[in-house]
N, C-alpha and C positions, 0 to 999 in steps of 0.2 A: 715539524712535532717536536714538541717540548722535550726537555731532556728529562728522561725518567728519574733520574736522583731528585730532582725539584719539585714531581708531584706530590701533594699530598698523601699520607697514607690513606687507604680506602678500609673501613673499617665498619660493620654492620654495629659491631660492642660501642664500649667506651674506650678512650683514650688513655693511654697508661699515667697522664697527668690528672685525669680525674680520678682515678684510685687514688691516687697521692694526695689530691685534695680531699677526699672525704676520709681518709685515712690517719693523713697528719695534721690537716689544717683543721678537719671539724671532730677529729678522735672519734669516729664512727666506727671502727673496726670490727665491734662484735654485732654489730646491727646491718653489715653489709651482706648481699647476697648475688649471686652472678643469676642473670638470665638471657639465655640464648635468643640474641637479636637479628639473626640471620635468617628472614622469612622464606628461604628455600632449603632449610634445614629440614631433615626427615625424623620425625617423631617414632621412639622405639615401637615396635610392637608390642602390645600390652600394656604400655604407659597409661596411665589416666588422664594424661595432659590432652586438653580440649583444642588448644592451639598454641601458638608462638609468640613470645615477644611480650607475655603479661603478667606469669608469675615465676617465681624462682625455678632454674631449672638449670640442667648442664648437660656437655656429651657425654654418653660413656664408651665404653672402651671400642665398638664398633662406631665411633662417631654420629651415634642417635642420638636424639634428645629425650630425657627424663625428666622427672620432676625431681624435686630434694623431698624426700620422706620428713616429714614431721620438723618443716623448716620453722615452724613459730616456734621451736623449742632450740634453735640452733643457736650458739655465739660462737662467732667467728673469730680465727684465730690469725695470727700474721702470716703464717706459714702456709694457710689457705690463700689468703689475697696476692702471695707472690707467685703463685701457681696459677691463680684465674686469671691478673693482670696479663699474661703472656697470651691469653687467647682472644683473638682480634673479634671472635662473634659473640664475647659474653659483654653484654649490657650490665648497667649496676641497679639493683632494687635494694630500697632502704627500709628494714623493718622498723613500722611506727611504733616504737617502745618510749623512748623520748624525744626525738622529731616526729612532730605530729603534721598532717596535712589537711587542708579544705580542698577538695576536689571540686572544682567549678565545671560542671558538665553541662554546658549550657551552650546550645549551637548558633544561638541569637547574638551578633556581635553588640547589639546595643545593650542587649539587659546583661551580658556578660560585662560589657565596659561600666556598665552601672553599679554591678554587683562589686567589681575590684575598687571603683570610688569610693563606694560607701565603705568598705574594710578600711582603705587606708585612710578615710575620714576619722574613723573611731579608732583605731590602734596603730596608725603610722603604716609604712612601706614593709611588706615583707617579701623575701626571696620568692621570684615567681619562675615557673617551670610550665613551658608551653611548647608549641609546634607550630611551622610556618603556615600549615594548611588547615587551621583550626581556629575557632575561637575560644576553644576550651582550655584553661590552665589550670594549676594547682598552686597555691601558698602554703609555705612550710614555716614552722615555729617551732619552738621547747616547749615543753609543759610536762611536768610531773603527774605520777599518779597512773593507775589503773583504769583508763579512759574506754569505754565501748564505743563503737561505730554507733554514728547517728546520721540522718538524712531526712531531707524535706523536699519536696517538688515545689517549684515553681511554674508560672506560667510558660517557659521556655525550657525546662530542664529538669536538672537536679542538683543540689548542692549537699556535699557529703561530707563529713568529718571522717577522717581515718584514724582509727583508735588502735588499741592494744591488740595484736594479733593480725594484723594488716600489714600491708607494705605497698609501695610506689616506686615506680620506675625513675630512678635520676638520671640516666644516661642510658642512650643505645638508639637503637630504632623503633618506631611506633608501627602496631602494624598495618597503617596506610603507607608505610614506606618512608614516610618522613622521620626524620632526627629529632629527637627532645633537644630544646635549646633552654637555657637560663637567660633570663632579662640580665644583660650586662656580664653574664658569664656566670661558670659555679659559683656559689657564694663561699665568701671565705669567714661569714660567720653567719649564726642562726639565732635570730631574736628569741627572748624566751616571754612567754606569758603565763602569769599565776593563773588558777582555776578559776578565780572570782572575775578576771579580765576576760577571759576564755567564755564563761558561761553569759556574760552581760552579751557579748558580741553575739553569740550564738543565738541569743531570744532576739536580740535586736534585728539580725538577718534574717530570721523566720517572721516576725513582723511587719517586716519591709519585703522580704519578696516570696513568702511561703503561701503557696495557696491550696493545702493540707495540712493536717496535724504532722508534725515530726514524728520519727520513729526511732527508737534506740534497741540496739541489738544487744543481746548477752553475750557476755564473753566465758571462756573458759581461763579460771586462774592456775591451771596446773603448773603454765610455762611459767607465771610470775613466781610460783611457790620455788620451781627448779632454778631458776635462774638466782633467786634469791639466796639458793644454798651457796653458789658460786660467790655472789656479791658480798655475804656478810661473812665469808672464810677468808681470814688474811693471809691464810697460804696459798689458797687459790689464787688471790690476788697478785701474790708476790710470783708464782709460778707465769702467771700472763707476762707482768712486768717483764720478768726476766728472758721471756721467749724459748720456756721450755715446753710450752703446751704445743702437740702436734694435731690435736683435734680434741670436741667434746661431745659426747654421745647425749643422747635424748634422754636419758636418765642420768647426765651431768657428771657422769663418769671422767675423767680426765686423761686422755691418754699423753703421756710427756716423755721427755729425752731422761732415760736412765744416766745419773751420773756416773757409773761404773759400766758405761757400754763399751768402751774401750776392752773389758775383763770379760764381756759375754763371747760363750763360744761357737755361737751362730745368731745372725739375725734374724729376729720374728719377727718383723714390720713394728708398726706403729703402736700395737697393742700391746706391747711385751711387758712395758711398766706404766702403770695408771696410778692415779690420785682420786681418792673417794672423799669429795667435800663433806664436812660435818653434817649429819641428819640425812645423807643419801645412802642408798644400796643398803642399809642396816646399820650402817657405820653412826653411832653416837658422837665421836669424834673424828676429826679427818685422819684418813690412813693411805700409806704408800702401799703399792703390792708390785713386785716384780716376778716375772715367770722364771727367771733363769736361777739356777740351782746355786750358784755365788752370792745372788742376793737374798735368797729366801731366809737367813739367819740374820741378815741387817735390823737393827733396832730402828723405830721411827725417830727417834732422835740424831741416827747416823744420816737417815735421809734427809732431816732437815738441815744438819750442818753440810751434808754434802750440795745441797741446791743452794745453799748461802740465805738459809732463813732464819731468822732469830727473832723471837719476841720481844716487842717492844717494852721497855720499861716505862708503864705509865706515869712514875713519880720522880723521871730524870730531871724534869724541868722546874722542877717545885724549890723554890729557895726561899727559907725565911731569914728575914733580914733581923738580926739580935737588936739591929741601934736605931730601928726603924722609930719614930716617935709615935705613930698609931698602929694599932694592930691591924691586920688586913681585915677588909669587910668578908664576912662570912655569908656565902649565897644560901648555904644550909646552916640553920641555926637551931640548936637542940633548945627545948624550954622545959621549965618544971612541971610535973604534973597537975598542979593547980590552974597553971595557965592555961595547958593544953586542954584542961575540962571544963575551962571556963568559957565556952564558945557558944556560939549563936543556938538556939534550940531551932530543929526542924521548923519550917515555913510550912502552912496550909491553905489550899483554897476553902476547904472544909475540914475543920480541926476533927484528926483522928479517922478522918474516911476519905479524903481526897489531898494528897500532899502536893507540895510544889515541887515537882522532882520530873525528871526528864521525861517517863514512859509509864502510863498506868493501863490496865485492860480490863474493861467491862465483857465477861461471855455470858453466853448462856444458850439453851437450847431455843428454836423458832418459836414462838409464840408464849415465849416467858415473859416479856415486858422490858426486855434488857434496853430497847431504845426510848420507850416511857421514862423510864428509871435514869438514865443519861439525862433526856431533856431537864426533868425534874432537877437534877444535881445543877446543870448547865444554868438554869432560868436562877435559881437559889443564888449562885456566885453571882450572876449578871445584875441581879436586884440588890444583891447583898443583904439577903435576909437570912435569918437563923434557919439552919435546916435541922429538924427532930432533936433540937437543944443542942447541938455543934453551932461555934462560932463559925462566921462565914466572912473571908476577905473578899470584899466585892471588887471585881475587874471584870473588862470587857471578855466576851465568852463568843468562840467561832464555832460553827456546827457545818461539817462537811456532810453533806445528805447525799451521798454516792447511791442509794436506792431506794425507791418508794418516795421520792419529790411529794407529789400531791397529797399522799396519806400523812408525810410529815407537817405539810402546811396546815393541815384540818387539826393536828395533835396540839398543833401551837394554838390555833384559834381557840380550842377546848382548853387549854392551860389556862390563856388569856381571861376567858370566860369564867372560869373556876375562880380565878383569884382576883377579878376584877381590876385588871390592869389595861393599860394600853402598850401593845407591843414596840411602839415608837418611842416608849418612854424607857425601855431597857436596853442595854448593852450587848444585846443578845444579836450575833450576825449570822446568816446562813449562805452556804454555797450550794448551789444546786449543780452538781459536778462530779465527777469520781476522777479526780487526778489520779495518774499511774505513779505508785509510791515504789516501783521497781524503776523508775527513770530519773535521774538527777535532774535532768533538766525540767520535768513536772513537778518535784519535789523543791527547786528552786522557784519556780513562779508561784506555788502554793507559798512558799515561805514569804514570799514579797508581798502576797496579799494579805495574808496573817498580820506582817508588820504595817501595813496600810491602814487596817482596821483595829490595831492597838491591843489584839486578845491576847492572853496570858493564859488561857485555858482554850485546848482546841478538841474539839470530838470529831473523829472519824468513824463513818458510818456506813458499811460496815467494811471489814478489812479485806473481807474476800473480794468485796467490788474495787477495790482500790490496787491488788495486786493481780492484775488478768495475766493469765496463762502461767503464772508462778506457781513450783509445786509446793502446796500448801506442808508437805513432810519432808521437804528438801533443807536440811540445816543451811546449805552454802546459801539457796535463794531467800529463805524467810530471813536468815541472818544479814544477807546485804541489806534487803528491806527494812528492817529493824535499825540496822546501822541509820540507813537513810531518814529515821525518823528521828533518830538521835540528833542527827546533823539539822533538822528541822527544828528540834527545840533549842541547840547551841546557836543558831541564827537568830532565833526570834525570841528565846527565852521563855516560850511558852510550854505547858506541860500538854502533852500528847495524849489523848485517852482513845484508845482503838476500841470498837467496839465489835465483837468477835462472836462466833458461833460455837456453841459446846460439841465435842465430838461423840461418837455414838453412846459410847459410856461415858456420862458427865462426871463419874468420879475420877476419871483419870485426866481432867482438866479440859482446856481448850481445844478445838479440833487443830489438827495438822503436827506441825513440829513443837516437842516437847519443851524446846529449847524457849518458844514465846513466852510461855509462862515465867521461865526463869530470867527471861532480860528484863521484864515490866518491874519496876519499883513497886508497885501494888497491884493486886489482881482482886478483883470484884465478881464474884458470881451469881447471876440472878437465875434462882431456882423456880419451879413451880410443879406443884403436887397437886391435882385435881384444883379447887379451890384456892389453893395456898401460895402467894406467891412472896418472894423475899429474896433481898440482897445480901449476900454474905460476903464478909471481909475474908479470903482465904489467903493472901499474902500482904505484909505491909512491910516493907524494909525498914521503914524508921519508925516503927511504932507497933502496937499491939495487932494480931489478926483475931478472927474468932466472931467478930460483932456481927449482927444480924438485923436486917431492917424489915419487917414484913410490911407488903402493901398491898392495895386492891386495884383493879381497873375497873371504872364505871362508865358506862355509854353515856354520851350526852350529844345532842344534836348542836352542831354547829352553822346550819344554814341550809339553802335550799338551791336545789343545781337549776339549768336551765328548763327544764320541765317540770319546775315547783316539785320536784320528790325531796325529801328531805335528806340533810348530807350528816352522817353521824359520826364520832370519832370517841377514843376514850379518854380518861382523865385518870392520873395516879393519885390515890388517895391512901394515904399514911394510915398503918393499922397496927395500934400498940398491943391489942388484945388478943388477935387470933393466937390458936395454939397451934404449935409446930408439928406438923406429922412426924412419928418417928421413923419413917421409911426412908427420909431424905436423906441424900449421899453428898456431901459436899466433896470438892476437889480438893486434894491433899497434896501440898509442894512435894516435887521428887526429893528423894534422900539422896546421901554423899555416897558415891563408889568409894572403895579403900583406894584408889588410885588418886580420887580428887582428893580426900582426907590426906594422903600423903603429901600433895602439891601443897595444900593449905598450910600443914605442918612446916614444910620447908621453908616457905615464905614467912612465917613468921620466926622462924629460926635462922635464916641467912641473914648476915649484916648487911644492909642496904639501906642508900638515903631513901625514906618514905616517900618523898615526891620526885625523885628522879626513879625509883624503880628497878627492877631489874631484866636483865635480859631473858627470854624464855629458854634459850640455850643454856643459861647459866641454872635455870631453875631444873631442867632437864637433867643435867650433870648431877645436880645434888640427889635428885630422885634416885639415879642411876648407883650414886654410892650408897644409897639407903636400901637398895633393893638386891634381891640375889639375881646373879645372872644365869641364864639357859647355859646349859654343859656343853651344849652345841653352839659356838657364837654365830655361824649361819642362821639358826634358828632364833637367834635372840630380838624379839621386837620390842622391847621395853620401851624404847624410846621412841617409837610411833605409837605405842599404846599412851605413855605419858604425855604425848603432846595432844592427843585428842582429848584426852582428860582436861587439860590446860583450856582447850578450846573451849570445852562445855562450861567450866567455869566461868568464862570469860562472858559466854552466853546468859549465862545464869545472874550474871551482875555481880558474884563473887569476887571475882577479879577483875580489875580494869586494864585494857590494852592501849595505850597512848603512847604512838611515836615509835612502836616496836618494843616497848616496855611494858612491865609488868607491876601493877598496883594492886596493893590489896583494898579491898572497898570496905572491909571491916564486918561485913554482914554474917559471914559464918562464926566470927568469934563470938 
């Protein structure tokens, strides 16, 4: 019988060195959570857990297993790690916030091997986690950003990308009873992929092994916003580094060790002293609070001094050498007014009608003729012909026909017949598909198609058809889709024109979220009253609005079907003489609220580099200084209101948000 002292330690969970490697070697403390890997453990009555070993979980006081509530919001501390690693049944799962994973859920060994070889051939070797009784495996890498879950089906299984808000088990026991194993041992480092390389890999994987369209899940950004409250707060980061944090709640309230704990009359537990990061729990700035009477009157500066925090001197490393032969090169250089104003004029696809800008919207009620009008504009640009007396810059045009493809084909035939042209002699490209503009993968694929044909003007008809399942009234969902449209422009250089429906009350603009109107650089409304049709320019960021172009639709024959029945469509005819009915109401641009006006005024008054911009927190702080606080600090919600006002200005295009900093677009001025 072997000596019991030489037998390996039997654990269902992770080994102590596993925790140490992930904490100290890979610096993943904040993203680690326990998972009960003992398959014989008992789930607590009333728990929502459906099984053991797959999701974050731990033992309660009765040593029964419970889930970890709101685990996607949890930021783990070293104190928690030191407790968890003592429990032999706790495996380790990693939240996929920074470390991402490709989960190859394929039972067939040959296809699993082929997928592994394909990935290695394109991006090299990645750390691989598997288990001895299965061909399934998981590959990990680092990739920044808020990335949603994606997946697609292969002929033998599923390939899934684990994005923000998900997790995977790194160490412990699988539900089959086999332990998780890492090829070559737990990784000592994790390679990093930028978004472009990952997108290329994902598209290539799907093209090679996919047998059905890929799907992309939506994620909640609430946890990201809260986590950022800690990440961007230097005091919060100092408290974590100094190991003074005992725990972090879902609302990001940080329970900390009180600097004067030895003076407390009694121990009230881990929650007796807290730090609220800036912009959480109604606090515009970071705030300390201790429940004990001896600490109630201590100032915030006393707390800062006691925890050893001092604000960095941003200019301490700047030393100008008076004896230098040359003055240092300036990254930001001011210029005289005549130089600043002598900038290139705005560029146009169609002068004073269709600008060369990122985003344009054409909207109108059903039957108003908005698609006919869009086709007329697009053909003018593709052909390089003058449009209603306005100069045109000829360029290739792409038209995404996401609905009514056969009808649109007839409209193109009618246009060609009316103008006596051959369609193959124009640089007008058409796509009969409905790419999902809420899916980054679809938008990337669309961008590649646009670049391939060289188009610098892209029509998407209609917006509703390319945002399936999205809530048109949701600022979060529509804002994300519009951001992808901006990304499409950034990648291709093309102006993106969205064809959209009008709302029930046309005087209130396009259907759905009002920020869509605000986000566009130009907006054209197509109106119809009785037999009168016109396109009215209701917004022009870099020009005059108010222009109106009347037109009519005339029915023409474009051929015959298989039963020799005539096929008819319409052509757009420019009409300069038709009188405009008085009862037409044209959509008006939304006005600014008093808080938005304050934000714009403070942007103009705060001294900052115009190219670098300022942090949103600094703008909010300045707005707070210029406004009157609520008499009850607990009811003071100014910071939240100001934040929403700034977000609205960004959506309207009045402010620009780049790399976390705000810049003035100059529109409001």
